[in-house]
C-alpha positions as CSV (number, residue, x, y, z in Angstrom):
1,M,191.8,-110.8,23.8
2,K,190.4,-107.3,24.0
3,P,187.0,-106.9,25.8
4,V,185.5,-105.4,22.6
5,T,186.6,-108.3,20.5
6,A,185.2,-110.8,23.0
7,D,181.9,-108.8,23.1
8,T,181.7,-108.8,19.3
9,L,182.4,-112.6,19.1
10,R,179.8,-113.2,21.8
11,A,177.2,-111.2,19.9
12,H,177.9,-113.1,16.6
13,L,177.7,-116.4,18.5
14,M,174.4,-115.4,20.1
15,V,172.9,-114.5,16.7
16,A,174.2,-117.8,15.1
17,S,172.8,-119.8,18.1
18,L,169.4,-118.2,17.8
19,T,169.4,-118.9,14.0
20,A,170.4,-122.5,14.7
21,L,167.6,-122.8,17.2
22,A,165.1,-121.6,14.6
23,A,166.5,-124.0,12.0
24,D,166.2,-126.8,14.6
25,V,162.6,-126.0,15.3
26,L,161.9,-126.1,11.6
27,A,163.6,-129.5,11.3
28,C,161.5,-130.8,14.2
29,L,158.4,-129.6,12.5
30,T,159.5,-131.2,9.2
31,V,159.9,-134.6,11.0
32,A,156.5,-134.2,12.6
33,V,154.8,-133.5,9.3
34,L,156.9,-135.8,7.1
35,P,158.1,-138.8,9.2
36,D,160.0,-140.2,6.2
37,A,162.2,-137.1,6.0
38,Q,164.6,-138.2,8.8
39,H,167.2,-139.5,6.3
40,L,167.7,-135.9,5.0
41,F,169.2,-134.7,8.3
42,V,172.2,-136.9,8.2
43,S,173.5,-135.9,4.8
44,A,176.5,-133.7,4.2
45,S,174.3,-131.4,2.0
46,F,172.0,-130.8,5.0
47,R,175.0,-129.9,7.2
48,L,176.2,-127.4,4.6
49,A,172.7,-126.0,4.3
50,A,172.5,-125.6,8.1
51,L,175.8,-123.7,8.1
52,A,174.6,-121.5,5.3
53,V,171.3,-120.8,7.2
54,M,173.3,-119.8,10.3
55,A,175.6,-117.5,8.3
56,G,172.7,-116.1,6.4
57,G,170.9,-115.4,9.7
58,V,173.9,-113.5,11.0
59,I,174.0,-111.5,7.8
60,V,170.3,-110.7,7.9
61,V,170.5,-109.6,11.6
62,R,173.5,-107.4,10.8
63,Q,171.5,-105.7,8.0
64,L,168.5,-105.3,10.3
65,G,170.7,-103.8,13.0
66,Q,172.4,-101.5,10.5
67,A,169.0,-100.2,9.3
68,A,167.8,-99.8,12.9
69,F,170.9,-97.8,13.8
70,E,170.5,-95.6,10.7
71,L,166.9,-94.9,11.7
72,A,168.0,-94.1,15.3
73,L,170.5,-91.6,13.9
74,A,167.9,-90.1,11.6
75,D,165.4,-89.8,14.5
76,R,168.1,-88.4,16.8
77,H,167.9,-91.4,19.2
78,A,171.6,-92.0,18.7
79,S,174.5,-89.7,18.2
80,P,176.8,-90.1,15.2
81,A,180.2,-91.6,15.8
82,G,182.8,-88.9,15.9
83,S,185.9,-91.0,16.6
84,H,186.3,-94.6,17.4
85,A,187.3,-93.9,21.0
86,R,184.2,-91.8,21.7
87,P,181.2,-93.8,22.6
88,I,177.9,-93.5,20.7
89,L,175.1,-92.1,22.9
90,I,171.8,-93.9,22.6
91,A,168.5,-92.7,24.0
92,A,166.9,-95.1,26.4
93,D,163.5,-94.4,24.8
94,C,164.7,-95.5,21.3
95,P,162.0,-97.6,19.8
96,R,164.5,-100.1,18.3
97,L,166.9,-100.0,21.2
98,W,167.7,-103.7,21.3
99,L,168.5,-103.9,17.6
100,V,170.6,-100.7,17.8
101,I,172.6,-102.2,20.7
102,L,172.9,-105.5,19.0
103,H,174.3,-103.7,15.9
104,L,176.8,-101.8,18.0
105,R,177.9,-105.0,19.7
106,L,178.2,-106.8,16.4
107,T,180.4,-104.0,15.0
108,G,182.4,-103.5,18.2
109,K,181.5,-99.8,18.6
110,P,181.4,-98.5,22.2
111,F,178.0,-97.0,23.3
112,V,176.4,-95.4,26.3
113,L,172.7,-95.3,27.2
114,R,171.4,-91.9,28.1
115,G,168.3,-91.2,30.1
116,H,165.3,-89.1,29.1
C-alpha cells in the first residue's frame, strides 16, 4: 500500500472515530436523561443510524476542510496545486491550518508547511 493511501485511510478513520465518539457521548447522555431508552441501542435500525452518522460526519468534515482550503487559497495561505507530484505549500500562520491539513490528508494531496 502506498504511503499516501495509508495516510488517506488513516485520516478517514480518525474522522469516523471522532464522529463515533461524539455519537457515543450523545447515547450516554440519552441513557442518563431517559433510562428507559436502553432498548433502542440494540436494534438494527440504531446500528444503521450509527453508521449513517459516522458517514455523515466524514462528509461534513470533508466539506469543512474543502471550504477551509479554498479560504486558505483565497487568502494566499496556501499555493494552488500545479501538478499532482508538486506539493502544496501551506503557511504556518494559516488561521485554519489544522482543517487545511486534514483536507489535504483526506484527499491524499502532498503538502509542505512553510515558515513565516
